[in-house]
C-alpha positions as CSV (number, residue, x, y, z in Angstrom):
1,M,40.2,50.7,-13.2
2,S,39.4,47.7,-15.6
3,P,37.5,49.2,-18.8
4,D,34.7,46.7,-18.1
5,S,33.7,47.6,-14.5
6,N,30.2,49.2,-14.4
7,R,29.7,48.3,-10.4
8,I,29.0,51.4,-8.7
9,A,28.9,51.9,-4.7
10,L,26.4,54.5,-3.3
11,V,27.4,55.1,0.9
12,A,25.4,57.4,2.3
13,E,25.9,58.8,5.8
14,R,22.9,58.2,8.6
15,W,23.5,62.4,9.9
16,H,20.2,63.7,9.8
17,A,18.8,60.5,7.6
18,G,15.9,62.5,6.0
19,L,17.8,65.6,4.1
20,V,20.9,62.5,3.4
21,A,18.3,60.4,1.6
22,R,17.2,64.0,-0.3
23,A,20.7,63.2,-2.0
24,V,20.5,59.4,-2.5
25,S,17.1,59.5,-4.3
26,P,17.8,60.9,-7.0
27,C,21.3,59.3,-7.5
28,R,19.6,56.4,-7.2
29,A,16.9,57.5,-9.5
30,R,19.3,59.0,-12.1
31,L,21.3,55.8,-12.1
32,A,18.4,53.5,-12.2
33,E,17.0,55.3,-15.2
34,Q,20.5,54.8,-17.1
35,G,28.2,63.6,10.7
36,F,31.6,65.0,9.6
37,T,34.1,64.0,6.5
38,G,37.4,63.8,7.5
39,I,40.7,63.0,5.6
40,D,40.6,59.5,7.4
41,V,37.0,58.9,5.8
42,V,38.3,60.3,2.3
43,D,41.2,57.9,2.7
44,A,38.8,55.3,3.2
45,L,36.4,55.9,-0.1
46,M,40.0,56.2,-2.5
47,R,41.4,52.9,-0.8
48,V,37.7,51.1,-1.3
49,Q,38.0,52.7,-5.0
50,L,41.6,51.2,-5.7
51,D,40.9,47.9,-3.9
52,T,37.7,46.9,-5.7
53,D,38.0,48.4,-9.1
54,V,34.8,50.4,-8.3
55,P,34.4,53.9,-8.8
56,V,33.6,56.0,-5.7
57,F,31.7,59.6,-5.9
58,S,31.2,61.6,-2.8
59,A,28.7,64.2,-2.4
60,V,29.9,65.8,1.5
61,L,28.1,68.8,3.3
62,T,28.7,69.5,7.0
63,P,27.0,72.7,7.6
64,H,28.9,74.4,10.6
65,H,25.7,75.9,12.3
66,F,22.8,73.3,11.3
67,H,20.0,73.3,13.1
68,E,16.9,71.0,12.8
69,H,14.6,73.9,12.0
70,G,12.3,74.5,8.6
71,E,14.3,77.0,6.9
72,H,17.3,74.7,7.2
73,L,15.9,71.3,6.6
74,A,14.7,72.8,3.5
75,Y,17.4,74.6,2.3
76,F,19.7,71.3,2.9
77,G,17.3,69.7,1.5
78,R,17.2,70.8,-1.6
79,H,21.2,71.0,-2.0
80,F,21.0,67.1,-1.7
81,E,19.0,66.8,-4.3
82,V,21.0,68.9,-6.7
83,K,24.2,67.0,-5.0
84,G,22.8,63.6,-5.9
85,T,21.6,64.5,-9.4
86,E,24.9,65.5,-9.8
87,L,26.4,62.3,-8.5
88,A,24.6,60.4,-10.8
89,H,26.0,62.4,-14.0
90,C,29.6,61.8,-12.9
91,G,28.4,57.9,-12.7
92,H,27.6,57.8,-16.1
93,A,30.4,60.5,-17.1
94,E,33.0,58.0,-15.7
95,P,34.7,55.3,-18.3
96,G,32.4,52.8,-19.5
97,G,29.5,54.9,-17.7
98,S,26.2,52.8,-17.9
99,G,27.0,51.0,-14.2
100,R,24.7,49.5,-12.3
101,L,24.2,50.8,-8.7
102,I,25.8,48.0,-5.8
């Protein structure tokens, strides 16, 4: 990646969009302040990073026995909030790290 690149792409799955948004929201907020995932998806993410010179970070959670009830929604919602914050920290830790979200 070029040292002057300061763009970050955020790609979010629409699988249970309300839950996934709980990872996206804190990630967007932190960066602004300063389904299923298979090998094909990971390969594509890496290809995008290499082809565009834009860092790609991924938070993946595919619970095997997810049920859309209060306990799972609350647990995975909290989990995605933590993952979104961790993604934001990765964005700032990346070389040149005060990137803007694209």
